[in-house]
N, C-alpha and C positions, 0 to 999 in steps of 0.2 A: 802710573801717571795720575795726578790729582784731577778729580772731576771738576769741570767748570760749573757744575750745578750745586746749588745749596743742598746740604743734607737735611733730612727731616728729623729734628730733635723733638723732645717732649713738648716744648713751647709751640712749635709749628703744628704738631699733631693736635694739641688742645685748641689752637685757633681754628683748625679745620673742623674739629668736633663742634665747636661753638657756632661756626658759620653754617654748618650743614645739618645739625640736629642729630638726634639719637639714631642708632642702628644704621649709620651710613658710613662711618669710618672704622676700619679694622686694622689692628696692628699685632694681632695674635699670630703665633708661629704657624698654625694650621692654615690660616688665610694667606699668609705670605708665601708659603710653600705651594699652595693650590694655584696661585696666580703667577707663579714663577716660570711657567712653561706653556707652550702650545703643543702641537703635534710634530714639531720640527725635530727630527732626529732625537737625541737625548739631551738637548740643550736646556739649561735652567739658569735663570738670573733672578735673584730675589728682589722684589720691590721693597721699599721701606714702609709703605703704607698702601692699603687697598681702600678704594672709595667706590661706593655703589649708589649713585644718584638715582632718583626716581622721577625727575622732571628736568626740563630744559633749563629752568632757572638755576638749579643746582649745578648743572654742567657749566653754565656760564660763570657762576660764582667760583667754581674750582679753577677754571682756566684763568680767570682774571687774577685770582689770588696767586696761583703758581707762576703766572707771567710776572707779576710784581715781585715775587720772592725768588724768581729764577730757579724754579723747581721743575725737574723733568717729569713729563706726563706721558704714559703709554696707554692709549685707548685699547680696550679689549672687548671682543664679542664672546663667542663660544669657545675661542682658542682652539679651533680645528685646523688652523693654517699650517702650511708646510714649508714656508720660507722664513719663518722667524719674525713675522710682522708684528706679533703681539708679545714679543719678549722684552721685558723691562731692563734692557742692557745697561741703562744708566741709573738704575735704582729708582728713586723718586716714587711717584704715584702710579699705581696700577688702577686705571679708571675703567671699571667694568660697567658695561651698558645693559646688563642683564635685566634690570628692573624696568627699563623703558621697553616694554614688551606688548604694547597694545596695538591691535588692528583698529585704527581710529574710525575709518569709514570705507565701506565698499560702495562705490558710486556706480550702480548698474547702468544708469542712463549714459554716462560718459565712458564707461568701461575703464575705470581706474580705481586704485585703492591707495589710501593713505595709511602708512604704518610707522611705528617706532622701530629703532634699529635692533632691539632685542627680540623681535619676533622670529621664531624658528621658521626656516624656509618652508619646510613641509607643512607646518601649521597654516601658513599663509596660502599655500597651494590648495590645501584641502578646504579652507574657508571660502575661497573664491569659486572652487569647483561646485560647492553647494548652490551657488548662484548661476551655474551654467557657464562660468568664466574660467579663464586659463592663464596662469603665470608660468611660463615655460622654463626659465633657467633653473636647472636641477643638479647642483653639484653632488658628488658622491656622498657627501656628508649632509645631505639635505635634511635628514632626520634630527640633526643636532646643531648645524651651523645657523648663524643669525643673518638676517637680511642686511644688517649694518656691515658685517664682515664681508658679505658678498659684494656690496657696493664698494667697500674699501679695496678689495682685490680685483674687482671687475670679473667676478667668477663666471664660469661657463657651465660645463657639464655636457652630458651626452646629446642633449637636444639643441645645443648651440648651432649645429650644422644647418638646421632649418630655421630656427627661431632667433638666433643671435645670442649674445652674451648679456650680462646684466646691464651694461650701458645702453643697450637697445630698448630697455624697458623702463628706464628712469626718466621721468618728466621734470621733476622739480625736487629740490632738497632744502630742508631747513638745516643750517650749519652753524655751529658755534666756532668762532675763530679763536686762535690762541690768546687773543686779548680779552676774550669773554663776550665780545660783540656777537649778536645773533643776526644772521642774514638768511634770505631765501635766494637761491641761485638762479631761478628761472621763472617759469610759469606753468600752470596746469594745462598745457596745450600740446597738441601733437606736432605743431610747427612753431618755431621760434627763431627768428632771424634778427634779434635785438641785442646788439652788443656782443662782447666776448662770451663764449659758452662756458660759464663758470660751473654749470652742472656737470658737464663732461670732464672738466678739469678735476673736480673733486672725485668723481668715479675713478677708481683705480689708483688714487693717490696714497693709499695704505695708511690713512690716518695721520699723514705728515703735514697737511695743510689746514685741516679743520675737522670737527667731529660732527657727524650726521646725527641729528636728533629726530628728524621726521623725513620720510621719503614718499613722494607721490609716484606710483608705478603704473605703467600701462597694462591693460589686460586685453584679451581677445576671447571670442567664443571658444568654448572647450571642444576639441575634436571628439567625436563620438565613437570612432573606431581606431584600432591600432593592430597591425599584423606584425609579428616578430619572427625572424628566422635566424638560425645559427648555421654558419657555413664553414666547414672544415676545408683547409687547403694543404696540399702536399709541400708547399713552399711558402715561407714567410714573405719572401719578396713578391711572389705572385699575388698573395693576399693584399699586399700594399698596392701593387699595380692595379688590381681590380677596383680599388676605391675610386680612382679618377674615372675609370671606364663607366662606372655606374652613373655618374653625373653626365658624362658625355652622351650616354644613352637617353638622357632627358628625364631622369628621375632624381628628385631631391629627397632623400630619406629624412625622417624626423630624428633618426639616430643611426650612426654608423661607427661601430666600435671595433677596435683591433685588440686581440689578445694572442700573444705567442704561446706556444705549448707550455713553457715553464710557468707562465702566469696562470694558465688553466690548472696545471697539476698542483701548484702550491695552494691555490685557492680551494680546489675541491678537497684536497687533504685537510685544509683548515676547516672547511664546512662539514666534513664528514661524508662527502659524496657529491655526485654531479646531478644536476637537474635532468640531463639527457645522457643517453648512451653515446658518448663521443668516441670516434675512431682513434685508436692508439697511433696510427700512422700520420696523423695530421701534425703539421709543424706550426700552424697558426689558425686562428678562427676570426671571422667577422660576425659580429652581432648586428643585424640590420633590422630597423623598424621603419614602417611607413604608417602615417596616421592621417586622418581626415574624417569627413562626414559621409563620403560616398564609398560604401564597401566594395561595390563592383569595380570602381576605378582603382581602389587600393589593390585588389586582386590582379588587375591588369599590370599595375606597377611591379608587383611581385613576379609576375611572369616575365616582364622585361628584365628585371634584375637577374632572374634565374638564367635566362638566355645569355645575358652578358657574362655571367660568372662561368659559364661552361667553357669559356675560352681560356680560363686561368687555372687549370689543374685543381679544381675544387672537387671534393667528394660529395656524397649525397647531402643535399640541402635539407636541414631539419627545421620544421615549423613548430612553434609553440602551439599546443593543442587547445589550451584554455588559459584563463586568467591566472590560475594558480601556477602553471608552468612558466608563463611570462614573468611572474613575480620572482620565481626561483632563479630564472636566467638573469634577470636584472640584479638580484641580490648577489649572485656570483660575480657579476661584473663590478658591482660597487664595493665588494669586499676584497678586491685584489690588493689594494694598498695596505689594508689592515693585515691581510694574510702575509704579505711580504715582510711587514714590520715584525710580525711574530716569528718569522723565520731567522732573521739576522739583523745585526746592526747594518744600517743602509743609508744611502743618500739618494734623494729623489730629484731628478732634473725634469723640467717641465717644458722641453723644447717644442717649438712650433715652426713649421715650414709650409710653403704652398703644397697642397695635398699631392700633386703630381711628383713632388720631390721626396715623398715619404719613403719609397724604397731605398733611395740613396742615403737618407738619414739613418735608417735601420742598419744598413750594411756598414756605414761609418761607425756606428755604436759598437757593433760586433768586432770590427777591426781594432778599435781602440781597446776593447776588452782583451783581445789577444796580445796586443802590444804591452799593456800594463798589468795583465794578469788578473783582471776582475771578471766576475760573472754579472751580467745584467739581465733583468727581467723587464720586458717592454710590453706596454699596453697603452691604450689611450683612445682619444677621439679622432679616429682616422679620417672621418669625413671632413674635418677642418685642419688636418695636418698636425694635430697636437699629440705628440708622443711622450708619455710619461716613462722615464728611464730610471728604473730602480737599480742602483749599483750596490751589490751586497759586499760587505766586508769579508765574509767567509774566512779564508786562510791568510788574507793579507796581513802583514805585520803592521804595527802601529805607525812605524815610519813610512811604510808604503802608503798607508791610508792618509796620513797627515801631510806628507811631502810630495809623493809622486802622483797621487790621485788628482789633486788640484790641477796638475799639468795636463792630465787627460781630460778633465772637465773643460779647461780652457780650449783645448783642441776641439772638443765637441762643440763648444759655442762658436768657434771660428768656422766650423763646418756649417752650422746652422746659418751663420751670416752669409757664407758663400752660396748657400742654397736659397738666399733671400728670405730667411726666417729670422727668429730672434730668441732671446733667452727664456722667456716665459710666456705661455699662452693663457694661463689662468691662475697660477699660484702666486704670482707677484714676485718681487725682488727681495723685499724685507731685509733681513740681516745677512743671510747666507749667500745671496747671489750678488750683493752690491759691488764686490771687488771686481766682478766681471763686466760691469756696465761699460767701461771704456773700450771693451772689445767691439761693441756694436754702436757706440756713440762717439762722435768727434768731440774735441775740446770745446768747440763752439756750442754744440748741443748740450754737453754736460753743464757748461756755464749758464745756459739759458734755464736749465732746470734748477740750478743753485739760486739763480736770481728770483725765480718764481717762489721757491721756498722762503727766501729772505723777505719777499713782499708780504707773504701771509704770516710768517713766523720769524720776525727779525731777531728774537732772542733764542730761537732754536730749541724751545722747550718741548714741542709736540712730537712725540714718537721719534726721538733723536736716534742717530746712528742707523737709520733705515734708508734704503733705496740708493742714496748718494754715497759714493766711496769717501772715506776720510781723506782730506787733503794731505798731500805729502806722503801718501802710502801707495 
């Protein structure tokens, strides 16, 4: 099928070079290959040109030019995404934000920070920690992912259970619209009841409505203490059931992570060993953290958690003895996805349900695995009901993988809807999940989203073929 977008020929490339200046536009094969993929499965789509602006004025020029010439533009951050949000599926321009990487201001008086989108999340976290402040959203890829990508995907991470996801930390955004116009979406205030909330509309829109060039983020005082425990369970279902019980006991952990035994084994093999001597009889583990500034109170919280878990067939609770052991345990949790990817071709689903429904979701996943013959490795942010389901290709034939597995995934998403959940908790819809959107949204709801897209981007040049299913399919 012929693309509706204009192809980039030598004349167009030269016009871009003239408009943007030296060392900004790249058409060499190495650059095109590098920016043809993110971390989604093994998918690759070559852009026709790579552009690396270093100022909002250049971003504005690019979008105005591409809008006029009807050229597709795919915004890119660190390309760590897992739903295909940064894949240039329509060719065109791969617009990398990596050079907009300044922390502009840390405002200690108002406890907020202004950053450009190319700042690495961990770099931001460490910079504000030096001032005694805290930015909590911490995706597994925090050491490499960009703040702009976190905003685009509304990223979460382990500490979302206590501190919320990216949207809860964004106060105001500078955004370049597909026409090249530059706007601020809100105000640098904690409260804002002035008109429609454009800031929150941009957060999680996956680069389909506008491109963030500056973000004003909320900060809080840094917690001074954290206690971490690893809890083995004889039953994965019991581990999931225990999650809700912890909250009902009056404790809100700063992190509450679930890992079934296969996830532990694959990851420890990948890392060359385990941070703790974990029992072989365990079917699942919970990694539980509490944090704050009152150590005595945190120890009482751990006691409450321990008493609660004793009712759910857990084995001996293991406490991290020092900072080094904490770091090793967190490294193990954060490397599960990488370890699974090294094991097999796989698909990762990012389902989320109310946390009390987590046991039913896990059992449903395993039942679908038996029905369709696939192995799944499950882990995730149990505290907020977000289960990452890694489906391994293993011995499945290509036909089973391409034809039968999507049927199983559709059934999985229908189950999450039945449990009052949805398709994605933090990875976004992007390219690979968009076909399933009508399973959880009505025609009226889908049409509202299409109209919003049309208002912001009437020519459809910005990150095309993402989130919204293609009409007629």
